VOKELO-139088 format. One record per atom (N, C-alpha, C, CB): residue in one letter; atom name; x, y, z. Coordinates in Angstrom, 1 decimal. Glycine has a CB too. Layout:
<rec rest="A" atom="CA" X="X" Y="Y" Z="Z"/>
...
***
This chain:
<rec rest="M" atom="N" X="0.7" Y="-1.3" Z="0.1"/>
<rec rest="M" atom="CA" X="0.0" Y="-0.1" Z="-0.2"/>
<rec rest="M" atom="C" X="0.9" Y="1.3" Z="0.1"/>
<rec rest="M" atom="CB" X="-1.4" Y="0.0" Z="0.7"/>
<rec rest="H" atom="N" X="0.4" Y="2.2" Z="-0.8"/>
<rec rest="H" atom="CA" X="0.7" Y="3.5" Z="-0.8"/>
<rec rest="H" atom="C" X="0.8" Y="4.2" Z="0.5"/>
<rec rest="H" atom="CB" X="-0.2" Y="4.2" Z="-1.6"/>
<rec rest="V" atom="N" X="1.6" Y="5.4" Z="1.0"/>
<rec rest="V" atom="CA" X="1.6" Y="6.1" Z="2.4"/>
<rec rest="V" atom="C" X="0.3" Y="6.7" Z="2.2"/>
<rec rest="V" atom="CB" X="2.9" Y="7.2" Z="2.7"/>
<rec rest="L" atom="N" X="-0.1" Y="7.3" Z="0.8"/>
<rec rest="L" atom="CA" X="-1.5" Y="8.1" Z="0.7"/>
<rec rest="L" atom="C" X="-2.4" Y="7.4" Z="1.0"/>
<rec rest="L" atom="CB" X="-1.8" Y="8.6" Z="-0.5"/>
<rec rest="E" atom="N" X="-2.2" Y="6.0" Z="1.0"/>
<rec rest="E" atom="CA" X="-3.5" Y="5.4" Z="1.0"/>
<rec rest="E" atom="C" X="-3.8" Y="5.0" Z="2.7"/>
<rec rest="E" atom="CB" X="-3.5" Y="4.0" Z="-0.2"/>
<rec rest="L" atom="N" X="-2.9" Y="5.1" Z="3.5"/>
<rec rest="L" atom="CA" X="-2.5" Y="5.1" Z="4.9"/>
<rec rest="L" atom="C" X="-2.7" Y="6.0" Z="5.7"/>
<rec rest="L" atom="CB" X="-1.4" Y="4.9" Z="5.0"/>
<rec rest="R" atom="N" X="-2.9" Y="7.6" Z="5.1"/>
<rec rest="R" atom="CA" X="-2.8" Y="8.5" Z="5.4"/>
<rec rest="R" atom="C" X="-3.7" Y="8.8" Z="7.0"/>
<rec rest="R" atom="CB" X="-3.0" Y="9.2" Z="4.2"/>
<rec rest="E" atom="N" X="-4.6" Y="8.0" Z="7.0"/>
<rec rest="E" atom="CA" X="-5.7" Y="8.4" Z="8.1"/>
<rec rest="E" atom="C" X="-4.8" Y="7.6" Z="9.1"/>
<rec rest="E" atom="CB" X="-7.6" Y="7.6" Z="7.9"/>
<rec rest="E" atom="N" X="-4.7" Y="6.1" Z="8.7"/>
<rec rest="E" atom="CA" X="-4.1" Y="5.3" Z="9.7"/>
<rec rest="E" atom="C" X="-2.9" Y="5.8" Z="10.4"/>
<rec rest="E" atom="CB" X="-3.9" Y="4.3" Z="9.1"/>
<rec rest="L" atom="N" X="-1.9" Y="6.4" Z="9.4"/>
<rec rest="L" atom="CA" X="-0.8" Y="7.0" Z="9.7"/>
<rec rest="L" atom="C" X="-0.8" Y="8.1" Z="10.5"/>
<rec rest="L" atom="CB" X="-0.2" Y="7.4" Z="8.7"/>
<rec rest="G" atom="N" X="-2.0" Y="8.9" Z="10.8"/>
<rec rest="G" atom="CA" X="-2.3" Y="10.6" Z="11.0"/>
<rec rest="G" atom="C" X="-1.6" Y="11.3" Z="10.8"/>
<rec rest="G" atom="CB" X="-2.4" Y="11.0" Z="12.0"/>
<rec rest="L" atom="N" X="-1.5" Y="11.4" Z="9.0"/>
<rec rest="L" atom="CA" X="-0.6" Y="12.4" Z="8.8"/>
<rec rest="L" atom="C" X="-1.5" Y="13.6" Z="8.3"/>
<rec rest="L" atom="CB" X="0.5" Y="11.9" Z="7.9"/>
<rec rest="S" atom="N" X="-0.7" Y="14.7" Z="8.8"/>
<rec rest="S" atom="CA" X="-1.2" Y="16.1" Z="8.8"/>
<rec rest="S" atom="C" X="-1.2" Y="16.6" Z="7.2"/>
<rec rest="S" atom="CB" X="-0.1" Y="17.1" Z="9.8"/>
<rec rest="A" atom="N" X="-2.3" Y="17.5" Z="6.8"/>
<rec rest="A" atom="CA" X="-2.4" Y="18.2" Z="5.8"/>
<rec rest="A" atom="C" X="-1.4" Y="18.4" Z="5.3"/>
<rec rest="A" atom="CB" X="-2.8" Y="19.1" Z="5.8"/>
<rec rest="E" atom="N" X="-0.5" Y="18.8" Z="6.1"/>
<rec rest="E" atom="CA" X="1.2" Y="19.4" Z="5.6"/>
<rec rest="E" atom="C" X="1.7" Y="17.9" Z="5.1"/>
<rec rest="E" atom="CB" X="2.3" Y="20.1" Z="7.3"/>
<rec rest="Q" atom="N" X="1.9" Y="17.1" Z="5.5"/>
<rec rest="Q" atom="CA" X="2.5" Y="15.9" Z="5.0"/>
<rec rest="Q" atom="C" X="2.1" Y="15.4" Z="4.0"/>
<rec rest="Q" atom="CB" X="2.6" Y="15.1" Z="5.7"/>
<rec rest="V" atom="N" X="0.5" Y="15.1" Z="3.8"/>
<rec rest="V" atom="CA" X="0.0" Y="14.8" Z="2.8"/>
<rec rest="V" atom="C" X="-0.1" Y="15.4" Z="1.7"/>
<rec rest="V" atom="CB" X="-0.7" Y="14.6" Z="3.0"/>
<rec rest="S" atom="N" X="0.4" Y="16.8" Z="1.5"/>
<rec rest="S" atom="CA" X="0.6" Y="17.7" Z="0.6"/>
<rec rest="S" atom="C" X="1.9" Y="17.5" Z="0.1"/>
<rec rest="S" atom="CB" X="0.4" Y="18.9" Z="1.0"/>
<rec rest="A" atom="N" X="2.9" Y="16.9" Z="0.8"/>
<rec rest="A" atom="CA" X="4.5" Y="16.8" Z="0.6"/>
<rec rest="A" atom="C" X="4.2" Y="15.6" Z="0.0"/>
<rec rest="A" atom="CB" X="5.6" Y="16.8" Z="1.9"/>
<rec rest="V" atom="N" X="3.9" Y="14.5" Z="0.7"/>
<rec rest="V" atom="CA" X="4.1" Y="12.9" Z="-0.1"/>
<rec rest="V" atom="C" X="3.5" Y="13.3" Z="-1.2"/>
<rec rest="V" atom="CB" X="3.4" Y="11.5" Z="0.6"/>
<rec rest="T" atom="N" X="1.7" Y="14.1" Z="-1.5"/>
<rec rest="T" atom="CA" X="1.5" Y="14.0" Z="-2.9"/>
<rec rest="T" atom="C" X="2.5" Y="14.6" Z="-3.7"/>
<rec rest="T" atom="CB" X="0.3" Y="14.6" Z="-3.2"/>
<rec rest="E" atom="N" X="3.2" Y="15.7" Z="-3.4"/>
<rec rest="E" atom="CA" X="4.2" Y="16.7" Z="-4.3"/>
<rec rest="E" atom="C" X="5.3" Y="15.8" Z="-4.8"/>
<rec rest="E" atom="CB" X="4.8" Y="18.1" Z="-3.5"/>
<rec rest="V" atom="N" X="5.7" Y="14.7" Z="-4.1"/>
<rec rest="V" atom="CA" X="6.8" Y="13.6" Z="-4.2"/>
<rec rest="V" atom="C" X="6.1" Y="12.7" Z="-5.2"/>
<rec rest="V" atom="CB" X="7.3" Y="12.7" Z="-2.6"/>
<rec rest="F" atom="N" X="5.0" Y="12.1" Z="-4.8"/>
<rec rest="F" atom="CA" X="4.5" Y="11.2" Z="-5.7"/>
<rec rest="F" atom="C" X="4.4" Y="11.9" Z="-7.4"/>
<rec rest="F" atom="CB" X="3.1" Y="10.6" Z="-5.1"/>
<rec rest="K" atom="N" X="4.0" Y="12.9" Z="-7.1"/>
<rec rest="K" atom="CA" X="3.6" Y="13.4" Z="-8.7"/>
<rec rest="K" atom="C" X="5.3" Y="13.9" Z="-9.5"/>
<rec rest="K" atom="CB" X="2.1" Y="15.1" Z="-8.6"/>
<rec rest="R" atom="N" X="6.1" Y="14.2" Z="-8.7"/>
<rec rest="R" atom="CA" X="7.7" Y="14.4" Z="-9.5"/>
<rec rest="R" atom="C" X="8.0" Y="13.1" Z="-9.7"/>
<rec rest="R" atom="CB" X="9.0" Y="15.2" Z="-8.6"/>
<rec rest="M" atom="N" X="7.9" Y="11.9" Z="-8.7"/>
<rec rest="M" atom="CA" X="8.2" Y="10.3" Z="-9.0"/>
<rec rest="M" atom="C" X="7.5" Y="9.9" Z="-10.3"/>
<rec rest="M" atom="CB" X="7.6" Y="9.3" Z="-7.6"/>
<rec rest="R" atom="N" X="6.4" Y="10.2" Z="-10.3"/>
<rec rest="R" atom="CA" X="5.3" Y="9.6" Z="-11.6"/>
<rec rest="R" atom="C" X="5.9" Y="10.3" Z="-12.7"/>
<rec rest="R" atom="CB" X="3.4" Y="9.9" Z="-11.5"/>
<rec rest="D" atom="N" X="6.0" Y="11.6" Z="-12.8"/>
<rec rest="D" atom="CA" X="6.4" Y="12.2" Z="-14.2"/>
<rec rest="D" atom="C" X="8.1" Y="11.6" Z="-14.5"/>
<rec rest="D" atom="CB" X="6.3" Y="14.1" Z="-14.0"/>
<rec rest="A" atom="N" X="8.5" Y="11.9" Z="-14.0"/>
<rec rest="A" atom="CA" X="10.3" Y="11.3" Z="-14.1"/>
<rec rest="A" atom="C" X="9.9" Y="9.8" Z="-14.7"/>
<rec rest="A" atom="CB" X="11.4" Y="11.1" Z="-12.0"/>
<rec rest="A" atom="N" X="9.2" Y="8.8" Z="-14.0"/>
<rec rest="A" atom="CA" X="8.7" Y="7.3" Z="-14.5"/>
<rec rest="A" atom="C" X="8.4" Y="7.7" Z="-15.7"/>
<rec rest="A" atom="CB" X="7.5" Y="6.5" Z="-13.7"/>
<rec rest="V" atom="N" X="7.4" Y="8.3" Z="-16.0"/>
<rec rest="V" atom="CA" X="6.8" Y="8.5" Z="-17.5"/>
<rec rest="V" atom="C" X="7.5" Y="8.7" Z="-18.7"/>
<rec rest="V" atom="CB" X="5.9" Y="9.5" Z="-17.6"/>
<rec rest="I" atom="N" X="8.5" Y="9.9" Z="-18.4"/>
<rec rest="I" atom="CA" X="9.7" Y="10.4" Z="-18.9"/>
<rec rest="I" atom="C" X="10.7" Y="9.1" Z="-19.3"/>
<rec rest="I" atom="CB" X="10.3" Y="11.3" Z="-17.8"/>
<rec rest="A" atom="N" X="10.8" Y="8.6" Z="-18.2"/>
<rec rest="A" atom="CA" X="12.3" Y="7.3" Z="-18.5"/>
<rec rest="A" atom="C" X="11.4" Y="6.5" Z="-19.3"/>
<rec rest="A" atom="CB" X="13.1" Y="6.3" Z="-16.7"/>
<rec rest="G" atom="N" X="9.8" Y="6.0" Z="-19.0"/>
<rec rest="G" atom="CA" X="9.3" Y="4.7" Z="-20.0"/>
<rec rest="G" atom="C" X="8.9" Y="5.5" Z="-21.4"/>
<rec rest="G" atom="CB" X="7.8" Y="3.7" Z="-19.3"/>
<rec rest="E" atom="N" X="9.1" Y="6.9" Z="-21.7"/>
<rec rest="E" atom="CA" X="9.3" Y="7.1" Z="-23.0"/>
<rec rest="E" atom="C" X="10.2" Y="7.1" Z="-23.8"/>
<rec rest="E" atom="CB" X="9.0" Y="7.9" Z="-23.3"/>
<rec rest="K" atom="N" X="11.5" Y="7.4" Z="-22.9"/>
<rec rest="K" atom="CA" X="12.7" Y="7.3" Z="-23.5"/>
<rec rest="K" atom="C" X="12.9" Y="5.7" Z="-23.9"/>
<rec rest="K" atom="CB" X="13.8" Y="8.0" Z="-22.6"/>
<rec rest="F" atom="N" X="12.5" Y="4.9" Z="-23.0"/>
<rec rest="F" atom="CA" X="12.9" Y="3.5" Z="-23.0"/>
<rec rest="F" atom="C" X="12.3" Y="2.8" Z="-24.0"/>
<rec rest="F" atom="CB" X="12.6" Y="3.0" Z="-21.9"/>
<rec rest="I" atom="N" X="11.0" Y="3.5" Z="-24.8"/>
<rec rest="I" atom="CA" X="10.2" Y="3.0" Z="-25.7"/>
<rec rest="I" atom="C" X="11.1" Y="3.6" Z="-26.7"/>
<rec rest="I" atom="CB" X="8.7" Y="3.4" Z="-25.5"/>
<rec rest="V" atom="N" X="11.4" Y="4.8" Z="-27.4"/>
<rec rest="V" atom="CA" X="12.0" Y="4.9" Z="-28.2"/>
<rec rest="V" atom="C" X="13.6" Y="4.0" Z="-28.4"/>
<rec rest="V" atom="CB" X="11.9" Y="6.2" Z="-28.1"/>
<rec rest="A" atom="N" X="14.2" Y="3.9" Z="-27.3"/>
<rec rest="A" atom="CA" X="15.4" Y="3.1" Z="-27.6"/>
<rec rest="A" atom="C" X="14.9" Y="1.8" Z="-28.0"/>
<rec rest="A" atom="CB" X="16.3" Y="2.9" Z="-26.4"/>
<rec rest="E" atom="N" X="14.0" Y="1.4" Z="-27.8"/>
<rec rest="E" atom="CA" X="13.8" Y="0.0" Z="-27.9"/>
<rec rest="E" atom="C" X="13.4" Y="-0.2" Z="-29.4"/>
<rec rest="E" atom="CB" X="12.6" Y="-0.4" Z="-27.0"/>
<rec rest="T" atom="N" X="12.6" Y="0.8" Z="-29.8"/>
<rec rest="T" atom="CA" X="12.3" Y="1.0" Z="-31.2"/>
<rec rest="T" atom="C" X="13.2" Y="1.2" Z="-32.2"/>
<rec rest="T" atom="CB" X="11.5" Y="1.9" Z="-31.3"/>
<rec rest="A" atom="N" X="14.2" Y="2.0" Z="-31.8"/>
<rec rest="A" atom="CA" X="15.4" Y="2.1" Z="-32.4"/>
<rec rest="A" atom="C" X="16.1" Y="0.7" Z="-32.7"/>
<rec rest="A" atom="CB" X="16.3" Y="3.0" Z="-31.4"/>
<rec rest="L" atom="N" X="16.3" Y="0.3" Z="-31.4"/>
<rec rest="L" atom="CA" X="17.0" Y="-1.4" Z="-31.3"/>
<rec rest="L" atom="C" X="16.0" Y="-2.1" Z="-32.5"/>
<rec rest="L" atom="CB" X="16.8" Y="-2.4" Z="-29.3"/>
<rec rest="D" atom="N" X="14.9" Y="-2.3" Z="-32.5"/>
<rec rest="D" atom="CA" X="13.9" Y="-3.2" Z="-33.0"/>
<rec rest="D" atom="C" X="14.1" Y="-2.8" Z="-34.7"/>
<rec rest="D" atom="CB" X="12.3" Y="-2.9" Z="-32.3"/>
<rec rest="D" atom="N" X="14.6" Y="-1.7" Z="-35.2"/>
<rec rest="D" atom="CA" X="14.3" Y="-1.3" Z="-36.4"/>
<rec rest="D" atom="C" X="15.5" Y="-1.7" Z="-36.9"/>
<rec rest="D" atom="CB" X="13.9" Y="0.2" Z="-36.5"/>
<rec rest="A" atom="N" X="16.8" Y="-1.4" Z="-36.0"/>
<rec rest="A" atom="CA" X="17.9" Y="-1.6" Z="-36.4"/>
<rec rest="A" atom="C" X="17.9" Y="-3.1" Z="-36.4"/>
<rec rest="A" atom="CB" X="18.9" Y="-0.9" Z="-35.7"/>
<rec rest="F" atom="N" X="17.9" Y="-3.9" Z="-35.8"/>
<rec rest="F" atom="CA" X="17.6" Y="-5.7" Z="-36.0"/>
<rec rest="F" atom="C" X="16.8" Y="-5.8" Z="-37.2"/>
<rec rest="F" atom="CB" X="16.6" Y="-6.6" Z="-34.8"/>
<rec rest="A" atom="N" X="15.7" Y="-5.3" Z="-37.4"/>
<rec rest="A" atom="CA" X="15.0" Y="-5.6" Z="-38.6"/>
<rec rest="A" atom="C" X="15.4" Y="-5.7" Z="-39.8"/>
<rec rest="A" atom="CB" X="14.2" Y="-5.1" Z="-38.7"/>
<rec rest="S" atom="N" X="16.3" Y="-4.7" Z="-39.9"/>
<rec rest="S" atom="CA" X="17.1" Y="-3.9" Z="-41.4"/>
<rec rest="S" atom="C" X="17.9" Y="-5.2" Z="-41.6"/>
<rec rest="S" atom="CB" X="18.3" Y="-2.1" Z="-41.2"/>
<rec rest="G" atom="N" X="18.5" Y="-5.6" Z="-40.8"/>
<rec rest="G" atom="CA" X="19.1" Y="-6.9" Z="-41.2"/>
<rec rest="G" atom="C" X="20.7" Y="-6.2" Z="-41.5"/>
<rec rest="G" atom="CB" X="18.1" Y="-7.6" Z="-42.7"/>
<rec rest="Q" atom="N" X="21.1" Y="-5.1" Z="-41.3"/>
<rec rest="Q" atom="CA" X="22.3" Y="-4.3" Z="-41.9"/>
<rec rest="Q" atom="C" X="22.8" Y="-3.9" Z="-40.4"/>
<rec rest="Q" atom="CB" X="21.9" Y="-2.7" Z="-43.2"/>
<rec rest="L" atom="N" X="22.9" Y="-4.2" Z="-39.2"/>
<rec rest="L" atom="CA" X="23.2" Y="-3.7" Z="-38.2"/>
<rec rest="L" atom="C" X="24.6" Y="-4.3" Z="-37.6"/>
<rec rest="L" atom="CB" X="22.2" Y="-3.9" Z="-37.5"/>
<rec rest="G" atom="N" X="25.5" Y="-3.4" Z="-37.6"/>
<rec rest="G" atom="CA" X="26.6" Y="-3.3" Z="-37.4"/>
<rec rest="G" atom="C" X="27.3" Y="-3.2" Z="-36.1"/>
<rec rest="G" atom="CB" X="26.8" Y="-2.5" Z="-38.0"/>
<rec rest="D" atom="N" X="28.1" Y="-3.9" Z="-35.7"/>
<rec rest="D" atom="CA" X="28.8" Y="-3.6" Z="-34.1"/>
<rec rest="D" atom="C" X="28.8" Y="-2.3" Z="-33.9"/>
<rec rest="D" atom="CB" X="30.3" Y="-4.1" Z="-33.9"/>
<rec rest="D" atom="N" X="29.2" Y="-1.1" Z="-34.4"/>
<rec rest="D" atom="CA" X="29.2" Y="0.4" Z="-34.2"/>
<rec rest="D" atom="C" X="27.9" Y="0.9" Z="-34.3"/>
<rec rest="D" atom="CB" X="30.1" Y="1.1" Z="-35.2"/>
<rec rest="V" atom="N" X="27.0" Y="0.4" Z="-34.9"/>
<rec rest="V" atom="CA" X="26.0" Y="1.1" Z="-34.7"/>
<rec rest="V" atom="C" X="24.8" Y="0.4" Z="-33.3"/>
<rec rest="V" atom="CB" X="25.5" Y="1.1" Z="-36.2"/>
<rec rest="L" atom="N" X="25.3" Y="-1.1" Z="-33.2"/>
<rec rest="L" atom="CA" X="24.7" Y="-1.5" Z="-32.3"/>
<rec rest="L" atom="C" X="25.0" Y="-0.8" Z="-30.8"/>
<rec rest="L" atom="CB" X="24.9" Y="-2.7" Z="-32.4"/>
<rec rest="M" atom="N" X="26.5" Y="-0.6" Z="-30.7"/>
<rec rest="M" atom="CA" X="26.9" Y="0.0" Z="-29.7"/>
<rec rest="M" atom="C" X="26.4" Y="1.0" Z="-29.3"/>
<rec rest="M" atom="CB" X="27.8" Y="0.2" Z="-29.7"/>
<rec rest="Q" atom="N" X="26.3" Y="2.2" Z="-30.3"/>
<rec rest="Q" atom="CA" X="25.7" Y="3.4" Z="-30.4"/>
<rec rest="Q" atom="C" X="24.4" Y="3.4" Z="-29.7"/>
<rec rest="Q" atom="CB" X="25.5" Y="3.6" Z="-31.8"/>
<rec rest="L" atom="N" X="23.6" Y="2.7" Z="-30.2"/>
<rec rest="L" atom="CA" X="22.1" Y="2.4" Z="-30.1"/>
<rec rest="L" atom="C" X="22.1" Y="2.0" Z="-28.5"/>
<rec rest="L" atom="CB" X="21.5" Y="1.1" Z="-31.1"/>
<rec rest="L" atom="N" X="22.9" Y="1.2" Z="-28.0"/>
<rec rest="L" atom="CA" X="22.6" Y="0.6" Z="-26.9"/>
<rec rest="L" atom="C" X="23.3" Y="1.6" Z="-25.9"/>
<rec rest="L" atom="CB" X="23.0" Y="-0.9" Z="-26.8"/>
<rec rest="S" atom="N" X="24.2" Y="2.3" Z="-26.2"/>
<rec rest="S" atom="CA" X="25.0" Y="3.3" Z="-25.2"/>
<rec rest="S" atom="C" X="23.7" Y="4.5" Z="-24.9"/>
<rec rest="S" atom="CB" X="26.8" Y="4.2" Z="-26.1"/>
<rec rest="E" atom="N" X="22.6" Y="4.8" Z="-26.0"/>
<rec rest="E" atom="CA" X="21.9" Y="5.9" Z="-25.9"/>
<rec rest="E" atom="C" X="20.6" Y="5.5" Z="-25.2"/>
<rec rest="E" atom="CB" X="21.8" Y="6.4" Z="-27.1"/>
<rec rest="S" atom="N" X="20.5" Y="4.0" Z="-24.9"/>
<rec rest="S" atom="CA" X="19.4" Y="3.5" Z="-24.2"/>
<rec rest="S" atom="C" X="19.5" Y="3.4" Z="-23.0"/>
<rec rest="S" atom="CB" X="19.1" Y="2.4" Z="-24.5"/>
***
């Protein structure tokens, strides 16, 4: 369970709930950005492998960018 779900049981103040909510939003936003970057990198790797002409240098570059 998330701390926000347990806020009453934990006796969190309004200030604490606000602070935890802000941290959660920042964490979620960062996770979404990381997920989007991962999908772009995965697509680039898939496309490179599908082309059948993936060299070591391009593979290493794509992996370093992912």
